[in-house]
C-alpha positions in Angstrom: -7.7 5.5 6.0 -9.0 5.9 2.5 -7.0 7.8 -0.1 -4.0 8.1 2.1 -2.2 4.9 1.5 0.7 4.4 -0.6 -0.8 3.2 -3.6 0.7 3.3 -7.1 -0.3 0.6 -9.6 0.8 -2.9 -9.5 -0.7 -4.9 -12.3 -1.6 -8.6 -11.9 -1.9 -11.2 -14.6 -3.6 -14.6 -14.1 -5.3 -15.3 -10.9 -5.0 -12.0 -9.5 -2.4 -11.7 -8.4 10.9 10.0 -0.5 16.1 11.0 -2.3 15.3 14.2 -0.3 15.8 17.4 -2.3 16.2 20.6 -0.3 12.9 22.4 -0.3 12.9 25.9 -1.7 11.1 28.7 0.2 7.4 28.4 -0.5 5.2 31.4 -1.2 2.1 32.0 0.7 0.1 30.3 -2.0 2.1 28.5 -4.7 0.8 27.9 -8.2 -0.4 24.4 -8.1 -2.0 21.7 -10.2 -3.5 18.6 -8.5 -4.0 15.1 -9.7 -5.9 12.5 -7.8 -7.3 9.1 -8.5 -11.0 8.5 -9.3 -13.1 7.5 -6.3 -14.1 3.9 -5.9 -17.6 2.8 -6.6 -19.6 1.8 -3.6 -21.2 -0.9 -5.6 -21.2 -4.3 -4.0 -19.8 -7.0 -6.3 -21.1 -10.6 -6.2 -19.2 -13.8 -6.0 -18.3 -15.2 -9.4 -16.6 -18.3 -10.5 -15.0 -19.4 -13.7 -13.3 -22.6 -14.8 -9.5 -22.6 -15.0 -8.1 -21.3 -18.3 -11.0 -18.9 -18.8 -11.5 -15.8 -16.8 -8.5 -16.0 -14.6 -5.8 -16.4 -17.2 -4.3 -13.0 -17.9 -6.6 -11.0 -15.6 -4.9 -7.7 -15.2 -5.5 -5.6 -12.2 -4.5 -1.9 -12.2 -4.2 -1.2 -8.5 -4.7 2.4 -7.4 -6.2 4.0 -4.4 -9.4 3.3 -6.2 -8.5 0.4 -8.5 -10.7 -1.8 -10.5 -10.0 -4.9 -12.5 -10.1 -4.8 -16.3 -9.3 -7.9 -18.4 -7.0 -7.0 -21.3 -7.1 -8.4 -24.8 -4.6 -11.3 -24.4 -5.9 -14.8 -25.2 -6.0 -17.2 -22.2 -3.7 -20.1 -21.9 -5.2 -23.6 -21.3 -4.4 -25.6 -18.2 -4.8 -29.3 -17.5 -6.4 -28.9 -14.1 -9.8 -28.1 -15.5 -11.6 -29.6 -12.5 -10.5 -26.7 -10.4 -12.6 -23.5 -10.3 -11.4 -20.0 -9.9 -13.3 -17.7 -7.6 -13.2 -14.0 -7.2 -14.9 -11.6 -4.8 -14.8 -7.9 -4.8 -16.2 -5.2 -2.4 -15.7 -1.6 -1.6 -13.7 -0.6 1.6 -11.3 2.1 2.6 -12.1 4.1 -0.5 -10.9 1.4 -2.8 -11.8 -2.1 -4.0 -10.8 -5.1 -2.1 -10.3 -8.3 -4.1 -10.0 -11.9 -3.1 -9.2 -14.6 -5.6 -8.7 -18.3 -5.1 -8.8 -21.7 -6.8 -10.8 -24.4 -5.2 -13.2 -27.3 -5.8 -15.9 -26.3 -3.3 -18.0 -23.2 -3.8 -19.4 -23.4 -0.3 -15.9 -23.6 1.2 -14.7 -20.6 -0.8 -17.8 -18.6 -0.2 -17.5 -19.0 3.6 -13.8 -18.1 3.5 -14.4 -15.0 1.4 -17.3 -13.8 3.7 -15.2 -14.2 6.8 -12.2 -12.4 5.2 -14.5 -9.6 4.2 -15.8 -9.3 7.7 -12.2 -9.1 9.0 -11.2 -6.4 6.4 -14.2 -4.2 7.4 -13.5 -4.8 11.1 -9.8 -3.8 10.9 -10.6 -0.9 8.6 -13.0 0.5 11.2 -10.2 0.3 13.8 -7.4 1.8 11.7 -9.1 4.6 9.9 -8.2 8.2 10.8 -11.3 9.5 9.0 -13.9 8.3 11.6 -13.8 10.4 14.8 -15.2 7.3 16.6 -12.4 4.9 15.4 -10.0 3.5 18.0 -7.1 5.1 16.1 -8.7 8.5 16.0 -9.7 8.3 19.7 -6.0 7.9 20.7 -5.3 11.5 19.8 -7.3 12.7 22.8 -7.5 9.7 25.2 -3.8 8.8 25.2 -2.3 12.1 26.2 -2.9 12.2 29.9 -2.0 8.5 30.6 -1.3 5.3 28.8 -4.3 4.0 26.9 -4.9 0.2 26.5 -5.6 -0.8 22.9 -7.0 -3.7 21.0 -4.7 -6.6 19.8 -5.0 -5.5 16.2 -4.1 -1.8 16.9 -1.3 -2.9 19.1 0.2 -5.0 16.4 0.1 -2.1 13.9 1.6 0.2 16.5 4.5 -2.3 17.1 5.1 -2.7 13.4 5.0 1.1 12.9 7.6 1.5 15.6 9.8 -1.2 14.1 9.8 0.5 10.7 10.4 3.9 12.2 13.6 2.5 13.8 14.7 0.5 10.8 14.4 3.5 8.5 15.8 6.2 10.9 12.4 7.9 10.8 11.8 7.8 7.0 8.7 5.8 7.8 6.6 7.6 10.4 3.0 6.7 11.2 2.6 9.6 13.5 2.2 12.2 10.8 -1.5 12.6 11.2 -1.4 16.3 11.7 0.6 16.8 8.4 -1.5 14.4 6.3 -4.7 16.0 7.6 -3.3 19.5 6.6 -2.4 18.4 3.1 -5.7 16.5 2.7 -7.7 19.6 3.6 -5.9 21.7 1.0 -6.0 19.1 -1.8 -9.8 19.3 -1.6 -9.7 23.0 -2.4 -6.8 22.6 -5.0 -4.5 24.8 -2.9 -1.4 24.2 -0.8 -0.8 25.1 2.8 1.5 28.0 3.8 5.0 27.3 5.0 3.9 28.4 8.5 1.1 25.9 8.5 3.4 23.1 7.5 5.9 24.0 10.2 3.1 24.0 12.8 1.9 20.6 11.7 5.4 19.2 11.8 5.7 20.3 15.5 2.7 18.0 16.1 4.2 15.1 14.3 6.9 12.6 15.1 7.2 9.1 16.7 9.5 10.6 19.4 6.2 11.6 21.0 4.8 8.0 21.0 5.5 5.7 23.9 4.4 2.0 23.8 4.1 -0.1 27.0 4.2 -3.7 26.1 3.3 -5.0 29.6 0.1 -3.1 29.5 -0.4 -3.2 25.7 -1.0 0.5 25.9 0.2 3.7 24.2 0.8 7.2 25.5 1.2 10.4 23.4 3.6 12.8 25.1 2.3 15.9 23.2 -1.2 17.0 22.6 -2.2 17.3 19.0 -0.1 14.2 17.8 -2.2 11.8 15.8 -1.7 8.6 13.7 -2.0 8.0 10.0 -1.6 4.3 9.2 -2.1 4.8 5.5 1.4 3.5 4.7 1.1 0.3 6.7 -2.6 -0.4 7.5 -3.6 -1.8 4.2 -0.7 -4.2 4.2 -1.7 -5.4 7.7 -5.2 -5.9 6.6 -4.1 -7.9 3.6 -2.1 -10.2 5.9 -5.1 -10.7 8.1 -7.4 -11.6 5.2 -4.8 -13.8 3.6 -4.3 -15.8 6.8 -8.0 -16.4 7.1 -8.2 -17.7 3.5 -5.3 -20.1 4.2 -7.0 -21.3 7.4 -10.0 -22.3 5.3 -7.8 -24.5 3.1 -7.3 -22.1 0.2 -3.6 -22.4 -0.4 -3.8 -21.0 -3.9 -5.2 -17.6 -3.2 -4.4 -13.9 -3.5 -5.5 -10.8 -1.6 -5.3 -7.3 -3.1 -6.1 -4.0 -1.5 -5.1 -1.0 -3.5 -1.9 -2.5 -4.8 -0.9 -4.2 -1.6 -0.9 -7.9 -2.5 -0.1 -11.2 -0.8 -0.2 -14.4 -2.8 -0.1 -18.1 -1.9 0.8 -21.1 -3.9 1.3 -20.7 -7.7 -1.9 -21.0 -9.8 -2.4 -24.3 -11.6 0.0 -24.8 -14.5 2.1 -21.8 -13.6 5.4 -21.2 -11.7 3.9 -18.2 -9.9 1.5 -15.3 -10.1 2.3 -13.1 -13.1 2.6 -9.5 -12.0 3.4 -6.4 -14.0 5.0 -3.5 -12.1 3.3 -0.5 -13.5 5.0 2.5 -15.1 6.0 5.8 -13.4 3.4 7.7 -15.4 0.0 7.0 -16.9 0.1 5.2 -20.2 3.7 4.3 -19.9 5.2 0.8 -20.3 5.3 -1.6 -17.3 8.7 -1.4 -15.5 8.9 -5.2 -15.3 6.9 -8.4 -15.4 7.6 -11.0 -12.7 6.3 -14.1 -11.1 5.7 -14.6 -7.4 4.4 -17.3 -5.1 4.0 -17.3 -1.3 5.2 -13.7 -1.1 3.9 -10.2 -0.9 4.3 -7.1 -3.1 3.5 -3.4 -2.8 4.2 -0.3 -4.7 4.2 3.3 -3.4 4.5 6.3 -5.6 2.8 9.3 -7.1 1.0 7.9 -10.2 -2.4 8.9 -9.0 -1.8 11.3 -6.2 0.5 14.3 -6.6 0.6 18.1 -6.7 2.7 20.3 -9.1 4.1 23.2 -7.1 5.8 25.8 -9.2 6.8 23.3 -11.7 7.9 20.6 -9.3 5.8 17.4 -9.1 5.4 16.3 -5.5 3.9 13.0 -4.3 1.3 12.6 -1.6 4.0 10.6 0.2 5.3 13.1 2.8 8.9 13.3 3.9 8.8 13.6 7.7 11.9 15.7 7.6 10.5 18.4 5.4 6.7 18.1 5.7 6.4 18.2 1.9 5.7 15.5 -0.6 8.8 13.8 -2.1 9.8 15.0 -5.6 8.5 12.9 -8.4 7.7 11.1 -10.5 8.9 8.3 -8.2 7.9 4.8 -7.4 9.2 2.0 -5.2 8.1 -1.7 -5.4 8.9 -4.0 -2.6 8.7 -7.8 -2.4 8.8 -9.4 1.0 7.4 -12.3 3.0 4.4 -10.4 4.3 2.3 -7.4 3.1 2.7 -5.3 6.3 6.5 -5.1 5.7 6.0 -4.6 1.9 3.6 -1.7 2.5 5.8 0.1 5.0 9.0 -0.4 3.2 7.6 0.8 -0.1 6.8 4.1 1.4 10.2 4.4 3.1 12.0 3.5 -0.1 10.5 6.6 -1.8 12.2 8.7 0.9 15.5 7.1 1.8 18.7 7.5 -0.2 20.3 4.5 -2.0 23.1 4.0 0.6 20.5 3.8 3.4 18.4 1.3 1.4 21.5 -0.9 0.8 22.1 -0.9 4.6 18.5 -1.7 5.3 18.5 -4.7 3.0 21.8 -6.0 4.4 19.9 -6.3 7.7 16.7 -7.8 6.1 17.9 -9.9 3.1 14.4 -11.3 2.5 13.2 -7.9 1.3 14.0 -6.6 -2.2 13.2 -3.2 -3.9 12.9 -1.9 -7.4 12.9 1.9 -7.4 12.3 4.2 -10.4 12.4 7.9 -10.7 12.4 10.5 -13.5 14.5 13.7 -13.6 13.3 17.1 -14.7 15.1 16.4 -18.0 13.0 13.3 -18.5 15.7 10.7 -17.7 14.3 7.6 -16.0 16.6 5.9 -13.4 15.9 2.4 -12.2 17.7 1.0 -9.1 17.5 -2.5 -7.7 18.2 -3.3 -4.1 18.5 -6.9 -2.9 17.4 -9.9 -5.0 14.5 -8.4 -6.7 12.7 -10.8 -9.1 14.1 -10.9 -12.6 11.9 -10.2 -15.6 10.1 -13.2 -17.0 9.7 -14.3 -20.6 5.9 -14.4 -21.0 6.1 -16.4 -24.2 8.3 -19.1 -22.7 6.7 -19.2 -19.3 
């Protein structure tokens, strides 16, 4: 599942924290320029701890498909709860860095919780990846075509959530685009683009209409050979939720889990109203779109900051529009705040594809979700749209 996810940058301070345009006829080999994010280091990072008011104040995370944390130059603010200790733990998984952060007063408690959460992340990543031919997800492409195939609890939950979001978005979110994503992935590695014929062929092997879920048997059947799954737009969010739940079960109410810009946070850090989060710009080196505070919520951003291709002068995201088979025009980014990371992850991808009227209708049905979407025209004009009650900008100096 690495490098496929919907991952633009969401920046976190303190305790870490597809508008469809008609596609012109494509030549056999278009003139292209590729941009992809740097790969994550496989280095294993150790548990570290710092007293409140030191390392964890103003820690800024730039979350990409291979994000790393870099502390900025701001001075930390003091806090009265100096007896609490902030802990962080980072490790490589799914082609990116996974990061846990928590406040607590028992190192052994936090260490045990982090280790169990890491184990859960690696376990779920092995199930949901479409890169490993032996993964449960990958095996479905062959084993579920002749008859319904029973699946594990975790994969079943992801399949159900994927079907829910496919229906909610009228197909803008589709986790059965494995044939299309594999095609584009193959050509990105060679800095080329597929032909229109190849894209049309892959489209014929994509679509949730070929997926049948049987709840009584907890099984799935694919009604067409060649259909496969890609959970890159929902899997990381699901894994964030699972890791977050484990940390909370261990008594870590003030914690945050981040996987490639998919975050879920618990109670506000000591001395703060919430986790301070910066929504990153549309393009590299730009100004953050907004700075907000969150607690007991999730946030995810999808867009083309780190993964895009320029085809004959048009920038196209790695986020594929199921209706065209091409990446959505960019620059574009959608940030979603919701109660859980699974919904935030899926909705952020769909919000890059859906038109504003459809997004308004979606949020009327799900009022606990809010969206901030930004795009840039070919003339350089940036348009920012809000849907639902998206968090207002905060005053850093006063809060």
